[in-house]
Every structure is written in C-alpha cells, then in structure tokens.
N, C-alpha and C positions, 0 to 999 in steps of 0.2 A: 860347758863338758867339765869332766872332773878331770885332769893332767897329772897324772903319777911318773914315777921316773920305770917302773914295772918292765921286767922285762918280758916285751909283749909277745914274744918266742917260747915264753913257759909257759903262758897262759890261754885258756879255750879261751872259746868266742864265743857270747848268749845274747837269744835274741828275743825279747822280753815283750808279750804280747797274748791279745784276750780276745775268747772269740768274737767272730762278731765284728771284730776290726778292719777293715779292709788294707788299711797301708800299712798291718800288720803282714796279713796275705801275700800284698806285693812285696815285701822284704826280704818274706823266708823263700819268698821264688825267686824272686831275683839271685841272692847271696847261694842258691841250688842252682840254680842256673849255670853261676861261674864256677861251680865249684867248689866252694869256702862251706867248709866243713864249722858246723855248729849247737851247739845245745839249746834246744827251741823251751823256754820257761813259761807256759800260760799262767799271766798272775792272778786270773779269775777262778783257777780253782787251782789254785797252787799256796797255800797257803806261805811255805820258804820261800818260795820263788817273789811273793809279793815282799817279800822282807829282806831279800836281796835286794829289789829294786830299789825302797821305798831309803836302803844305806846308802844307792848310791850318790841317794840326794833327785832324782828323778821322777815326774807326778802323772807321768801320760806313758801311754805308749804309741805306737813301736820305741823301742830304746834299744840300739847294740853297744854292745860293752863289751871291752875287754883288760878282763882285771879292773884295775877301781876306773878307769878311763870310759866315757861312752859316750855318742851321741846321739839326738833327739833324731826317729828315723824316717822323718815325713818329706825328707827329701833326698833322692836315692843317688844325687850329689854328693849331699855329707856323708854318707856310707861309703861313696867310694872316696872320697878324699880323707876318710876318718882310717879303711880299712885298710888303705894306699893302694887300689886295686887298678891292675891298669886296663880298663874297660873306659866305657862312657856310658849311662843315660838314653834316652829317645829323645831324640830333638822335638819341642813344643810346636805345639799348633801355630797357625800366627791368630793373633787375641783374636779376630771377626768367626774365626773357622771355629774355636771356643766357644763361644758364646754363640754358635749357628749351634755347635753339639748339644751345652744345655737346656737350650731351647729346645731339641727336640727331646731330652733324658726327660723334662720335666712337661714338656704334650704327654711323652708317653708313661710318666708314672701317672697323671693326671688321670690318662686312658685307663688302666689296666688298676688305677683302684675302686674309678666306676664300677668294675667286674665283681666286688667284693661285698657281702652282708655286713651290718655293721657286727651282728656276731662271728662275722671270720676275723674283722677288724679287731677283735678284742684276744685273738687265741692267740697264745704267747706260742712263737717258733724256736726250734730248735734246741741249743744247747745256751743260749741266754737268753737273759728275762728282761724280753722284750716283747711288745705283741706286735698287731704287724699293725696295725694303728699308727705306734710310736714308730715302726719305720719308715711308714709312709712319710708319718711327720718331720723324721729325721734327713732325709730326703731331700727333705722341701725345705729342712735350716737349715742344708749344706751352701745349698746355692741363697738363702736369706742372705748367711756369713758369709759369704765371697763375696755379694755387694754391698756389704759394712764395712768390710774391709775395706771397699775400694774410697770410703768417706773416711777413711781411718778410724775407724772402729776396731777395736784391738780382737782379730781371732784370737777365743779363749777354747785349750781344751776341756774347760767344766758343762760348756756352751752344747757339745753335740751328746751331751748326754738329755739337754731338753724332752720336755714331755709335750701334748700336746692338751691343753682344756681340760677337765673331766666328759663336760658335755658335750664335746665335739666325736659327729660323727660322721658318714664316710662325705656325704654332701658338702660337709666344711670343707675336711680332706680337700677335693676334690676343686673345691671355689677357694680354696688358699693355693696350692699348687698353680693356679691357672693370675693368683693374683701375684704372686712372686715370680712370675714368667711376664706377666707383664714388664711389672719394676727393672726384669734384665733388660726386656730390650725399651725399656725409657732409659734408661742408664747408658747404653750402648751410643744412641741417641743423639745422648748430651756431652759423652765424653768428651773430653779435651784435647787425653793423649794417648789416640789409638793404641799405639806401640806400647802401652800400657807399664812404661820403663822406670815408673816413678814406686817406690817402698812402702809397702804395707807394714803394720806391729800386730807380726801373732806369737802362742804362745813359743814357737820354736827362731824366735828371733825379725828380724825386721827383712821384710822377702819382698824381691819385684813381684809388683799387682798382675802381672802376668806369666808367672812363679805361680803364684794362688786361685788364681781363675784359672791355671790349667786344671791344678788339685783338685779345686770344688767339683771343677765338669766327671773328673773322669772319678770322684768319688761320687757324685750323688750316682753316675752312671750304675757302675756297680752294683747297691744296693738297688737299681732298678735291675737290674738282670736278676738279683734275688727274688725280689719279688714276683716276676715272673711264674721261676719255679715254685713259688707261695701257691700260686694259684695252678699252677697244675697239682701243687698235691692232693689240691681239694676240687678234683677233677674236672678243671676252669680252662676250657683252652684260652690261654692267651690272646688277645687284642694285638696284633701287631708289636708284640716283646721289639724290644734296641734290637738289631741286626746287627751283621759282621760289618758293615758298610757303614753304621750310626756310629761304632766305637770305632772306625777306623781314626787311628792317629792318636788315639789316647792308652796311657802307659795301666791300663784294666789288669786286672789279675788273670793268668788264665784259667785259675779255677774259680768258680761263684762262692762256693764255700769254703771257711776252713777243714783241714781236717782233723 
C-alpha cells in the first residue's frame, strides 16, 4: 500500500477491475451495498485506467484506491479497514465445511465439463479473451493453487492466467478435476492443524490458510456458476449445477457475470 498525506475527503474512491475477475465483481457489489460511491475503471478495456493503475504501483486487480493510496482488494476486510467502513465481512465457514464446499465445486465442474464438446470448449465467451476450456482449467487451477499454498508455495497473481496444455481435450480436463479433488481430500485427511491458523504466502501478503481456503472455495464456485450458464447458452440443460444450498456460507457475488 502507498501512503500519502492527501486529504481523503477531497478525492474519489476508484475501483480498478477487469472483466471475468470474480474478486473484482465482489468488491464492487460490496461497496455498492454499503452505499459507497466510486469510479469503476476497467483496466482491460481502458488504456488510461491501466496507466493509472500502473502509476499507483499495483500489478493486479481488484484495487481500491483513494488518491495515491491503495489496497489490494482480495480481502473485504482489507477494504473495510482501508476505507474505515463501519461494517464487517461475512464470517468464514469452518475449514472442514470449506473443504466440503470445494469438494462439491470440483465435482460439479467436472460433471458440467463432461456435457461439453471439444469444439464448445474451444469457444471464446463474453468480453474476456478466454475459452470455455480455459475457464474450466482456471477453476481447477484455483483449487490446485490453494492446495499448493498450504505447502507454502506462494499464491501468485500471474498463475491465475495459466492455460491448459494445447493438446488437452474435454476428457483431460475432467480427469484433472478428479485428480485435484482427490488431492484436496488427501490433504485434508493428513492436515495436522485443522484450524488452518498458520500463515501462507500470497501476492497480497502473508495470510491465514483458513482465509486462503475460503477464497479458493468461493472463487472456484463463482466460475462454476458461470460454467452452468455457458452450458445454457449452448442450449444444454446443466446437470445438477451448484444450488443455493451448495453455495450457502460462501461469500460469492450476487451476480454471476460482471456488467
């Protein structure tokens, strides 16, 4: 975070974001729900906005900025503290409940992916240059990165842009989802600190593993919600998409897509 002595009362809050970013959508919804006015800056489609973000010194989104100060907005608690809001974020589910939620998400992602053809998986969707297959890969990669964080491998922002091997097809993605699900369950069976109170390295600082697991679960869940809607856009009835009960307790955005 960059600190300045600017008078905060005379500057506008800015939220820097990009399409397809689940954390970006969540922070914008959160601020709107709190009645906080802000300038919304899409750095993917606004070169000047990207230049402003770079000038601040940030290299990832979402970012909430006020004058020359900013906070990386992956954690709503960080945003609350930065803006001195008189509110609190949702209480986190217990770690074992979060593992169960992520298990449901990975199972659903594999099941929904199995309904798509290889041609459909190569389709680029909406306003971000990402194929449906890359979205599926991203869902599973999010879960894998969460597990790697538990082993003290740094959670890096750049890794969220990783793409599947070019030769991978639908069945490869489905198998990989099953593989990471198995790793999740094996990790949890062997975890020696079920409170997950220990810190792990991330691009937004040292964070409790409990917090990182929550972010992993809701992040993957939000994209799996999107996957179900993509199936519908192809005229396919999604096979048991994530239900309200599946999502209960996870701080997913209200909307499935950003506007």
